[in-house]
Structures are given as structure tokens and as C-alpha cells.
C-alpha positions in Angstrom: 24.0 38.9 -22.4 23.3 38.2 -18.9 25.0 34.7 -18.2 26.4 34.3 -14.8 27.1 31.2 -12.8 27.6 31.3 -9.1 29.1 28.3 -7.5 28.2 27.8 -3.9 28.8 24.7 -1.7 27.4 24.4 1.9 26.6 21.6 4.0 28.6 18.5 3.1 30.9 19.4 0.1 32.3 16.9 -2.6 35.7 17.1 -1.4 34.8 16.1 2.1 32.6 13.1 1.1 31.6 11.4 -2.2 27.9 10.6 -0.7 26.6 13.6 -2.2 25.6 13.0 -5.8 22.9 15.8 -6.2 23.2 19.5 -6.7 20.6 22.0 -6.8 20.4 24.4 -9.6 18.6 27.9 -9.1 18.0 29.5 -12.3 16.5 32.9 -13.4 15.9 33.2 -17.1 13.9 35.6 -19.3 10.2 34.6 -19.9 10.6 34.3 -23.7 13.1 31.7 -23.4 11.6 29.4 -20.7 10.1 27.0 -23.3 13.3 26.4 -25.1 15.2 25.9 -21.8 12.8 23.4 -20.4 12.6 21.6 -23.8 16.5 21.4 -24.1 16.7 20.1 -20.4 13.9 17.6 -21.2 15.6 16.3 -24.4 18.7 15.4 -22.2 16.7 14.0 -19.3 19.1 15.3 -16.8 17.2 17.4 -14.2 14.4 16.9 -11.8 12.3 20.2 -11.6 11.3 21.2 -8.0 7.9 22.3 -7.4 8.8 25.6 -5.5 5.2 26.6 -5.0 5.1 24.6 -2.0 7.6 26.9 -0.4 6.1 30.3 -0.6 8.1 31.8 2.1 11.1 31.7 -0.1 9.8 33.8 -3.0 6.3 35.3 -2.0 7.7 38.9 -1.6 9.5 38.8 -5.1 7.6 36.3 -7.2 4.1 35.0 -8.1 3.2 31.4 -9.2 3.6 30.8 -12.8 0.3 30.0 -14.4 0.0 28.7 -18.2 -2.3 30.5 -20.5 -5.8 29.0 -21.0 -5.1 29.7 -24.7 -2.2 27.1 -24.8 -4.0 24.5 -22.8 -6.9 24.7 -25.1 -4.9 24.7 -28.2 -3.0 21.6 -27.0 -6.2 19.8 -26.2 -7.9 20.8 -29.7 -4.8 19.8 -31.8 -4.7 16.5 -30.0 -8.2 15.8 -30.6 -7.8 16.7 -34.3 -4.8 14.6 -34.7 -6.6 11.5 -32.9 -9.7 12.0 -35.2 -7.3 11.8 -38.2 -5.9 8.5 -36.8 -9.3 7.1 -36.6 -10.2 8.2 -40.0 -6.9 6.7 -41.4 -7.3 3.6 -39.2 -3.8 4.5 -37.8 -3.1 3.0 -34.3 -0.3 5.3 -33.0 1.0 2.9 -30.3 1.7 0.4 -33.2 4.5 2.4 -34.5 7.8 3.7 -32.8 7.8 7.3 -31.6 9.5 9.5 -34.1 12.5 11.5 -33.1 11.4 15.1 -32.6 14.1 17.8 -33.3 15.0 20.3 -30.5 13.8 23.8 -31.2 14.4 27.1 -29.6 10.9 28.4 -30.4 8.3 29.1 -27.8 5.3 26.6 -27.1 3.1 29.1 -28.7 5.1 29.2 -31.9 5.4 25.5 -32.0 1.7 24.8 -31.7 1.1 27.2 -34.5 3.4 25.5 -36.8 1.7 22.2 -35.9 -1.8 23.7 -36.6 -0.5 24.9 -40.1 1.2 21.4 -40.9 -2.0 19.7 -39.8 -4.3 21.8 -42.1 -2.2 21.1 -45.0 -2.3 17.3 -44.7 -4.7 15.7 -47.2 -6.5 13.5 -44.6 -9.5 12.8 -46.7 -7.6 12.2 -49.8 -5.5 9.6 -48.0 -8.4 7.6 -46.8 -8.0 5.2 -49.8 -4.3 4.8 -49.2 -5.2 3.8 -45.7 -7.4 1.1 -46.9 -4.7 -0.2 -49.2 -2.3 -0.3 -46.2 -4.8 -2.2 -44.2 -5.5 -4.8 -46.8 -1.6 -5.4 -47.3 -1.3 -5.7 -43.5 -4.0 -8.4 -43.3 -2.5 -10.0 -46.3 1.0 -10.2 -44.7 -0.4 -11.4 -41.3 -2.1 -14.3 -43.0 0.8 -15.1 -45.1 -1.2 -14.8 -48.4 0.6 -14.7 -51.7 -1.4 -12.4 -54.2 0.0 -14.2 -57.3 -1.9 -17.3 -56.3 -5.2 -15.9 -57.2 -6.5 -14.8 -60.7 -7.3 -11.1 -61.7 -10.9 -10.2 -61.4 -13.0 -7.4 -62.5 -12.5 -4.5 -60.2 -14.9 -1.5 -60.3 -18.6 -2.8 -60.4 -20.2 0.7 -58.9 -19.1 4.2 -58.4 -15.9 4.8 -56.7 -17.3 6.4 -53.7 -19.9 3.3 -53.2 -17.0 1.0 -53.9 -14.8 2.4 -51.1 -17.7 2.3 -48.6 -18.2 -1.4 -49.7 -14.4 -2.2 -49.2 -14.4 -0.5 -45.9 -17.3 -2.6 -44.7 -15.7 -5.7 -46.1 -12.6 -5.0 -44.1 -14.4 -4.6 -40.8 -16.1 -7.9 -41.3 -12.7 -9.5 -42.4 -11.1 -8.3 -39.1 -13.9 -9.5 -37.0 -13.6 -12.9 -38.4 -10.1 -13.2 -38.4 -9.8 -12.0 -34.8 -12.5 -14.6 -33.8 -11.1 -17.5 -35.6 -7.4 -16.7 -34.8 -6.3 -17.2 -38.3 -3.6 -14.6 -37.9 -2.1 -16.6 -35.1 -1.9 -20.3 -35.7 -0.4 -20.9 -32.4 -3.4 -19.7 -30.7 -5.5 -22.3 -32.6 -3.1 -25.1 -31.5 -3.3 -23.9 -27.9 -7.1 -24.2 -28.0 -6.9 -27.8 -29.2 -4.3 -28.6 -26.5 -6.4 -26.9 -23.9 -9.2 -29.5 -24.5 -7.1 -32.1 -22.6 -7.6 -34.7 -25.4 -6.4 -38.0 -24.1 -6.5 -40.1 -27.3 -3.5 -39.7 -29.7 -5.9 -40.6 -32.8 -8.3 -37.9 -31.6 -5.5 -35.3 -31.5 -4.1 -36.2 -34.9 -7.6 -36.0 -36.3 -8.2 -32.5 -34.6 -4.9 -31.2 -36.1 -5.9 -32.4 -39.5 -9.1 -30.7 -39.3 -7.2 -27.6 -38.1 -4.8 -27.8 -41.1 -7.7 -28.1 -43.5 -9.6 -25.2 -41.9 -6.5 -23.1 -42.1 -5.9 -23.8 -45.8 -9.7 -23.4 -46.8 -9.9 -20.2 -44.8 -6.8 -18.7 -46.2 -7.9 -19.6 -49.8 -11.2 -18.0 -49.2 -10.1 -14.9 -47.5 -7.1 -14.6 -49.8 -9.4 -14.5 -52.7 -11.6 -11.7 -51.2 -8.4 -9.8 -50.0 -6.8 -9.9 -53.2 -9.8 -8.8 -55.2 -10.2 -5.9 -52.6 -6.6 -4.8 -53.2 -6.9 -4.8 -56.8 -9.9 -2.7 -56.7 -8.3 -0.3 -54.4 -5.2 -0.2 -56.6 -7.5 0.5 -59.8 -9.2 3.4 -57.9 -5.8 4.7 -56.9 -4.6 4.5 -60.5 -7.5 6.8 -61.6 -7.0 9.4 -59.0 -3.1 9.8 -59.4 -2.7 12.3 -56.4 0.7 11.5 -55.8 0.0 11.0 -51.9 2.6 9.0 -50.1 0.5 7.4 -47.1 3.6 6.3 -45.2 4.8 10.0 -45.2 1.3 11.1 -44.0 1.2 8.7 -41.2 4.7 9.7 -40.2 3.8 13.4 -40.2 0.8 12.7 -38.2 2.7 10.8 -35.6 5.5 13.5 -35.5 2.7 16.1 -34.8 1.0 14.1 -32.2 4.1 13.6 -30.3 5.2 17.2 -30.7 1.9 18.4 -29.2 2.1 15.9 -26.3 5.6 17.0 -25.5 4.6 20.7 -25.4 1.6 20.0 -23.3 4.1 18.1 -20.9 6.4 21.1 -21.0 3.4 23.4 -20.1 2.5 21.3 -17.2 6.0 21.2 -15.7 6.2 25.0 -15.9 3.6 25.2 -13.4 6.2 24.3 -10.8 7.9 27.6 -11.5 7.4 31.1 -10.1 7.6 34.4 -12.2 8.1 38.2 -12.0 7.2 40.8 -14.6 9.6 39.4 -17.4 11.5 36.6 -15.7 10.9 33.0 -14.7 12.5 31.6 -11.7 12.9 27.6 -11.2 15.0 25.2 -9.2 16.1 21.8 -10.2 18.0 18.8 -8.9 20.7 17.4 -11.3 23.4 14.8 -10.6 26.8 16.4 -9.7 28.7 14.7 -12.8 25.8 16.3 -15.3 25.8 19.7 -13.7 28.1 21.4 -16.3 26.0 19.8 -19.3 22.8 21.3 -17.6 24.2 24.7 -17.1 25.5 24.6 -20.8 22.2 23.7 -22.2 20.4 26.4 -20.0 23.0 29.0 -21.4 22.6 27.9 -25.1 18.7 27.7 -24.9 18.4 31.2 -23.4 21.1 32.7 -25.6 23.0 33.6 -22.4 20.2 35.6 -20.9 20.0 33.7 -17.4 21.5 33.6 -14.1 22.4 30.3 -12.4 23.5 29.3 -9.0 24.4 25.7 -8.0 24.8 24.5 -4.5 25.0 21.3 -2.5 22.1 20.4 -0.2 22.5 20.7 3.6 23.1 17.7 5.5 19.7 17.7 6.9 17.7 18.9 3.8 14.6 16.7 3.1 13.3 15.7 -0.3 16.8 15.4 -1.8 16.4 12.7 -4.6 18.7 9.8 -4.7 20.3 8.1 -7.8 18.9 4.6 -7.9 21.2 2.1 -9.7 20.2 -1.2 -11.1 20.9 -4.2 -8.8 23.1 -6.8 -10.2 21.0 -10.1 -10.9 22.2 -11.9 -7.8 20.7 -9.1 -5.6 17.5 -8.3 -7.5 15.2 -10.3 -5.3 16.5 -8.5 -2.3 16.4 -5.2 -4.1 12.6 -5.6 -4.6 12.1 -6.5 -1.1 14.0 -3.5 0.2 12.3 -1.0 -2.2 9.0 -2.4 -1.1 9.8 -0.9 2.5 11.3 2.2 0.9 14.6 3.6 -0.6 17.3 4.8 1.6 17.4 8.3 2.5 19.9 10.9 0.8 23.4 10.1 2.0 22.4 7.0 3.9 24.0 3.6 3.5 22.4 1.3 1.2 22.1 -1.9 3.3 21.1 -4.4 0.4 24.2 -6.3 0.5 24.1 -6.9 4.3 20.4 -7.5 3.7 21.2 -10.3 1.2 23.3 -12.0 3.9 21.1 -11.8 7.0 18.0 -12.7 5.2 19.2 -16.2 4.2 20.8 -16.8 7.6 17.5 -16.0 9.5 15.6 -17.9 7.1 18.0 -20.8 7.5 17.8 -21.0 11.2 13.8 -21.4 11.0 14.0 -23.7 7.9 17.0 -25.7 9.0 16.9 -29.0 6.9 19.7 -30.4 4.7 17.4 -32.3 2.3 14.8 -29.4 1.8 17.3 -26.9 1.6 19.0 -28.9 -1.3 15.7 -28.6 -3.0 15.5 -25.0 -2.7 19.1 -24.8 -4.3 18.0 -27.1 -7.2 14.8 -25.0 -7.9 16.9 -21.8 -7.6 19.4 -23.1 -10.0 16.7 -23.9 -12.4 14.9 -20.6 -12.3 18.2 -18.7 -12.7 19.0 -20.7 -15.8 15.6 -19.9 -17.3 15.9 -16.3 -16.6 19.3 -16.1 -18.1 18.0 -17.9 -21.2 15.5 -14.9 -21.6 12.3 -16.5 -20.4 11.5 -13.2 -18.5 9.9 -11.5 -21.4 7.1 -14.0 -22.2 6.4 -14.7 -18.6 3.4 -13.4 -16.4 3.9 -11.2 -13.3 3.9 -14.3 -10.9 6.4 -16.3 -13.1 8.6 -13.3 -13.5 8.8 -12.7 -9.8 9.7 -16.3 -9.5 12.4 -16.2 -12.0 13.9 -13.1 -10.4 14.0 -15.0 -7.1 16.2 -17.9 -8.5 19.4 -16.6 -6.6 17.7 -15.9 -3.5 16.4 -19.4 -3.4 19.8 -20.7 -3.9 21.1 -18.6 -0.9 18.2 -19.6 1.4 18.7 -23.1 0.3 22.5 -23.2 1.3 21.7 -21.5 4.5 19.0 -24.2 5.4 21.6 -26.9 4.5 24.1 -25.3 6.8 21.8 -25.1 9.8 20.3 -28.4 8.8 23.8 -29.8 9.6 24.4 -28.0 13.0 20.8 -29.0 14.2 20.7 -32.6 12.7 18.0 -32.3 10.2 17.5 -34.3 7.1 13.9 -34.2 6.0 13.2 -33.6 9.5 15.0 -35.2 12.7 15.2 -38.4 10.9 18.7 -39.5 12.6 20.6 -39.6 9.2 22.6 -36.5 10.5 23.8 -35.8 13.9 24.1 -32.2 15.2 27.3 -30.6 14.9 28.5 -28.1 17.5 30.1 -24.9 16.1 30.8 -22.9 19.3 29.9 -22.3 23.0 29.6 -18.7 24.0 28.9 -18.8 27.7 25.2 -20.1 28.0 24.8 -19.8 24.4 25.5 -22.9 22.3 25.7 -22.6 18.4 24.6 -26.0 17.2 25.1 -29.6 18.5 21.5 -30.0 19.7 18.2 -30.9 18.3 15.7 -28.0 18.8 12.8 -30.3 19.4 14.7 -32.0 22.1 16.3 -29.0 23.8 14.0 -26.0 23.1 15.7 -23.7 25.7 19.2 -23.9 24.0 17.3 -22.9 20.7 15.7 -20.1 22.6 18.9 -18.6 23.9 20.5 -19.1 20.3 17.5 -17.2 18.8 17.9 -14.3 21.3 21.7 -14.1 20.6 21.1 -14.0 16.9 18.4 -11.3 17.4 20.9 -9.2 19.6 23.6 -9.5 17.0 21.2 -8.7 13.9 19.7 -5.6 15.8 23.3 -4.4 16.6 24.4 -4.6 12.9 21.5 -2.1 12.1 22.7 0.1 14.9 26.2 0.1 13.4 24.6 1.3 10.2 22.8 3.9 12.0 26.1 5.0 13.7 27.7 5.3 10.2 24.7 7.4 8.8 24.8 9.8 11.7 28.6 10.1 11.2 28.1 10.9 7.3 25.4 13.4 8.0 27.6 15.0 10.8 24.8 14.6 13.5 27.7 14.5 16.1 25.3 14.9 19.0 23.4 11.6 17.9 26.5 9.5 17.4 26.6 8.3 21.0 23.1 6.8 20.8 23.6 3.8 18.6 26.8 3.1 20.4 25.0 3.1 23.8 22.2 1.2 22.4 24.5 -1.7 21.5 26.0 -1.4 25.0 22.4 -1.8 26.4 21.4 -4.8 24.2 24.4 -6.8 25.2 24.4 -5.5 28.6 20.8 -6.8 29.2 21.6 -10.0 27.4 24.5 -10.5 29.8 22.5 -9.9 32.8 19.8 -12.3 31.7 22.4 -14.9 30.9 24.2 -14.3 34.2 21.4 -13.9 36.8 18.4 -15.3 35.0 15.3 -14.3 33.3 11.9 -12.8 34.7 11.6 -15.5 37.5 15.0 -14.2 39.0 14.4 -10.3 38.2 15.1 -9.5 42.0 18.5 -10.5 41.8 19.1 -7.9 39.3 18.2 -5.3 41.7 19.9 -6.8 44.9 23.1 -8.8 44.3 23.4 -7.6 40.6 22.7 -3.9 41.3 26.0 -2.5 40.4 26.2 -4.7 37.5 22.7 -3.3 36.4 23.9 0.2 36.8 26.9 -0.3 34.5 25.3 -2.5 31.8 21.7 -1.1 31.6 21.2 2.2 33.4 24.4 4.1 32.4 23.9 3.5 28.6 20.2 4.6 29.1 21.5 7.8 30.8 23.9 8.7 28.0 21.2 8.0 25.4 18.8 10.4 27.3 21.4 13.2 27.5 22.3 12.9 23.9 18.7 13.0 22.9 18.2 15.9 25.1 21.2 17.8 23.6 19.9 17.2 20.1 16.2 17.6 20.4 15.2 18.9 23.7 14.1 17.5 27.2 10.7 16.3 26.3 11.8 14.5 23.3 14.8 13.0 25.2 12.4 11.4 27.7 10.0 10.2 25.0 13.0 8.7 22.9 14.8 7.0 25.9 11.6 5.2 26.9 11.1 4.2 23.3 14.7 2.9 23.2 14.1 0.8 26.3 10.8 -0.6 25.1 12.2 -1.6 21.7 15.2 -3.3 23.1 12.9 -5.6 24.8 10.2 -6.1 22.5 12.5 -6.2 19.3 15.0 -8.6 21.0 12.3 -10.9 22.3 10.7 -10.9 18.9 13.6 -13.1 17.6 12.2 -15.9 19.6 10.1 -16.7 16.6 13.5 -18.1 15.2 12.9 -20.9 17.9 9.1 -21.1 17.5 9.0 -21.5 13.7 12.1 -23.7 13.8 10.3 -26.1 16.2 7.1 -26.0 14.2 9.2 -26.8 11.0 10.9 -29.8 12.7 7.5 -31.1 14.2 5.8 -31.0 11.0 8.7 -33.1 9.4 8.8 -35.4 12.3 4.8 -36.1 11.8 5.4 -37.4 8.3 8.6 -39.4 9.5 6.4 -41.1 12.1 3.6 -41.8 9.7 6.1 -43.3 7.2 7.7 -45.4 9.8 11.2 -43.9 9.5 13.2 -45.0 12.4 17.1 -44.2 13.1 17.7 -42.9 9.8 16.2 -45.8 7.9 13.5 -44.9 5.3 11.5 -47.9 4.4 10.6 -48.0 0.6 6.8 -47.5 1.2 7.6 -44.2 3.2 9.0 -42.4 0.1 5.6 -41.3 -1.2 4.4 -40.1 2.1 7.7 -38.3 2.8 7.5 -36.7 -0.7 4.0 -35.5 0.0 5.0 -34.1 3.4 8.0 -32.4 1.8 5.9 -30.6 -0.7 3.6 -29.3 2.0 6.3 -28.2 4.1 8.3 -26.6 1.3 5.1 -24.6 0.2 3.2 -23.8 3.4 6.0 -23.6 5.9 8.3 -22.1 3.4 6.0 -19.2 2.7 5.3 -18.7 6.5 9.1 -18.8 7.4 9.7 -16.4 4.4 7.1 -13.8 5.8 8.5 -13.9 9.2 12.0 -13.4 8.0 10.8 -10.4 6.0 8.9 -9.1 9.1 12.2 -9.5 11.1 13.9 -7.2 8.8 11.2 -4.7 8.1 10.1 -4.2 11.6 13.0 -5.0 13.8 16.1 -4.4 11.8 15.1 -1.5 9.4 13.5 0.5 12.1 16.9 1.0 13.7 18.5 2.9 10.9 16.5 2.6 7.5 14.1 5.7 7.1 12.7 4.3 4.0 11.9 8.0 2.9 14.4 8.1 0.0 13.0 9.8 -3.1 14.4 8.3 -6.4 15.5 10.8 -8.9 12.9 11.2 -11.8 14.3 13.6 -14.3 11.9 15.4 -16.7 12.6 13.9 -20.2 11.1 13.8 -23.6 9.2 10.7 -24.2 
């Protein structure tokens, strides 16, 4: 017995921080037990094996890459071919049946395949063909809803058994084709075909359905007679053979053998990630901390104690550490899909999905500010949410499924559009129904209380302020990530970056923009030094201390450029807000709306305009909102390089 477990914790320990959820197992086991170990771990589905062949510097002086024997691979392929040929002979579609439960064995793959080969050779495949025919006939009769007792007994055997079976098989093939072509096994399909003809006359529809009913009854009577005759012929032949074969048992055995060989083939493939010495196999695997004891116990039992195991926490800077992905609650699913489309958070990083679910509707609402159109979004979102909760997802196509998932998100962006519609005075455009509401005045930045189309400069200043705040929230998350990873030399960077953003914003508000840039370097030189140059200098020194001089120069220039470009990118909040308001105003003018009074004849035109704005402008605003998050916000803290934990598990 050679069982040992060495516990080693390095980097960030679990007692210091609960962010580490994964542990790395390093296992050395005798080669004769490796199949049983992998099989046991796969049955539990709790570890993700690491391909250590990609790190030869760690093992090249002790181990060599593990290679599966050609004999094993050939035998797996050969057995699968034989089993699939048996499926075809017996007309079995394995995907139509649930996968059987495979018992876990401690035998080697070679021994398992030998057992499968023996069991396969012992199965009476040819003798079972007639039972397969009987099973097919029963299935067709069940699908068509035919009752055998409705039809009279007819003469069964008219020729030799062999010729009769050939005739029956041919008949079944023709019946299958006819039933599939006509759609008799699915009456709803026939109804949909009639509906798809877009018949306008109710009498014509009634006539068509009467013809359909007669066709179904006549067809089922015709096919029923043929099927019942075939069934009784087959039963007569089975009665003369009396082999005692249980076709259901044969089918179950074939499915079990098929799944077993496929699993052994997967195990053989997985072992190619390992390395070996003369008699031992070495592998590494990630395992969730909560399941580490179970994994160790399984390795111990499967190897009969002939193993050595070391477990350790990953270093703070270790790459390719998988993360445990959790299913989002329904109200965050749409945002989760958008975040994962960019990439998963890195190991140990903060998942920004809840902040994302707040900032996304806010930015959308600023660009799509309108009380009336926001209310439409809310109503549509509520309807989609109710449909999803009633279980309409299963039968929906991909596009409809995405719409159903986005129900809650539509509610959020709708309420945001309503809120900003009130503060900008928009109700199906600048109709005059609502007067702008002022929320606050922060220096030159006014929050609400104006119409964007009338005072675009106020809207521009508001947009830049929102951009500065939004980017700063990303930098706060960056600060927390650096703190969690204990990158103490990099911690000053996000703090000084926020300092730089708001310092530059203050300079712009106090001294003016590009037209008055000379004042920054003359009268405002001291302020420029404290608010812009000093944070850049600290960022440079921090980057040099962490990464080196040349990296520090490049990174500082990058920070300065991104501060300008990313902050100014939020001017699109103003641009798209003005476009949205202008499009609505166009339809208001065409409809003759004046001072909040909507003439009756303007309603159809306003409705058409609203639909166009909701679809076209809504899509454009959605894309730009997503862009502001993916490019400007995520780039400050979200690497998108996280690797989801994908354990090896039996299928």
C-alpha cells in the first residue's frame, strides 16, 4: 500500500480569502490502476484533467508522454462499427432511447473491451431480426393510433418464411415513406399545412378540414389493415420458431455495450494528457475545493491505495485556472449572455454582472429617453417574461428563445427610458406633454431640466460626466481585483487613473475645451500639474516598479490616450439621444402635433413612426450601449480570459 496525501497551500490560501474555489491535484498512480481511476473520477464528474504535455519543462527529465496503444484504439473503433452494424440490422436508432446506466468497474480498458467483445459475439443478432420487425410494426401502429381488434383475421403465411420476411421488410420501408410523406403520424402537421395556405373563405376552410378528416380515416383504415396483416404474419413466424429471444433485452444489451465502448474510448483519449514512467502514470487535475476530499477518496479506492497525491492552491498569478460558472438568476440571464459573449471573468476576479445589469439600462435610457416608448418596452418585456415562465422556451426557435430570455432586460431598459424621458421632457418625442425635470446641478453639469435638441451642449457635458463616472466604476473594480490578487505594486494605478479622469474633467469644465487649451499651460499650469501630470507620473512609476521601464512608458502613454478617447466616446450618448429625439420630432411635425395636442388623424402616423423608432433606433442604441461596455468599460478591468470549469464526466 502506497497511499499518501500531501497538503500544500501556496499563493492565496482559503483562510485568507474565499475567492479561490479550485485546487490542483498532482497524482502518481501505478499504470495498472489508471483506467479505474479515470473511470471513477469520470463517473463522479468532479475533476478537469490538465494537459501537462504542454509543459515539458516540468517533467521531461523524469517522464515521457503517455500514448495509448494502437491495439486499444483499433479495438474500440472495430467494436463500435460492429455494434452500429447490429443497430442497422435490427433497425434500432440509439438516439431514440435513454442512455443506460453503466456500472463502474475497476478493470482495465483492455479487459473491459474483451468482455464487450465476448458479450457482443454471444448476442443472437440475426435471429433477432424478426423480433425487430415486430417491434417496428408495433411502433407504427401505436404512432397511427390503430386498434388491431378492428380488423378481421387474415391468412398469414403465403410463401416460405424467408421470402415472407423479405416481403414484410419491403412493405415496412414503403409504409414508412408513405406515412412520413403524408404526415399521418402527426395530424397537427396536416392541420398546419392547411392553415399555411392562407385560405380566406371560412366555407373553404371547413371543406378542407372535412377532406382532411376523411383522408385520415380512410388512410388509417387502409394502413391499419396492411399493418395488422403484417403483424399477424410475423407473430405466426415467431410462433413456429420459439427461440425464446427477448428483443427488448437484446436492444438494451446493445445500447449498454455501445455506451461502454464509447466511454472507454473517451477514457483512452483523456489519458493522452498524462505522462508516464516505467510503471507509473502522473497526471494533474483541477477540482473544486469542496469536492477535493471526494476526489482523493475515489483515487485511493480505485487504485487500491497504490498512489501518491499532492493538492495545492494555485498561485495568484497562475494562468489557465478554471472558474466555476454558476447559472444566472432569470432576471440576469440576458446580461449574463452579453457578458459571456465578451468573455468570462478571470480566476479570482470580481464578476461584474450585477453592476452591468445596472449600468446597461442607464446608458440605454439616456440615449432612448422617452416616457411613451419606454412604457412600450416595459409592456413587451412583461409579456415575454410571462410567456417564458409559462414554459414557452422549450418549443421556441433560437430567435424567439433569445427574445424570451431578454424579457426582464426590456423591462429594465424600459423603466430607464421612462425615467430619462421625464427629466428630458420626451413623450413620443418632444411633444410638449411633459416638461423637463431638473434633478441636480453639479458645477457646469446639469442633470435634466432641458430638452437635448434645444440645448445640445448641456447634453454633451452630461454625457461626458456619465462617461467619467462609468469608466471610474470599472477602475474601482480593477482596484479590487488587484487587491484580491495581491498585486500591491499595481494598486495605485486605478486610483491615479480615476484621479486623472476627474482632474481632466475639472480642467475642461473650469478652463474650457480645445479652443482654450493655452490657458491650461499658462494660468492653469499649477492646476494642470496637480490634476493631470502628477497622477500620470505615479502611474508611470507604479508600472515601472511592476513591469520595467519600457513597459512603464508604453503603459502610461496608453492610459493617457485611453483617458481621452474612451471618455470622449461617451459623447455618443448625446449624438444618439439627439437622433432619437429628432426622429420622433419628424413624425410629430408630420402628424400636426402641437403643444402636446395629438390630433386624431395623427395617431396612425405616430404609431407607424413609433414602431420604426422602436425597431431601428432601438437596435442602434442597443448596439452602441453594448459597445460602450465592451470597449470602454470592460477594457479597464475585465480580461475576459476566464476558462469555465469543464469536468471529465461519463455521458
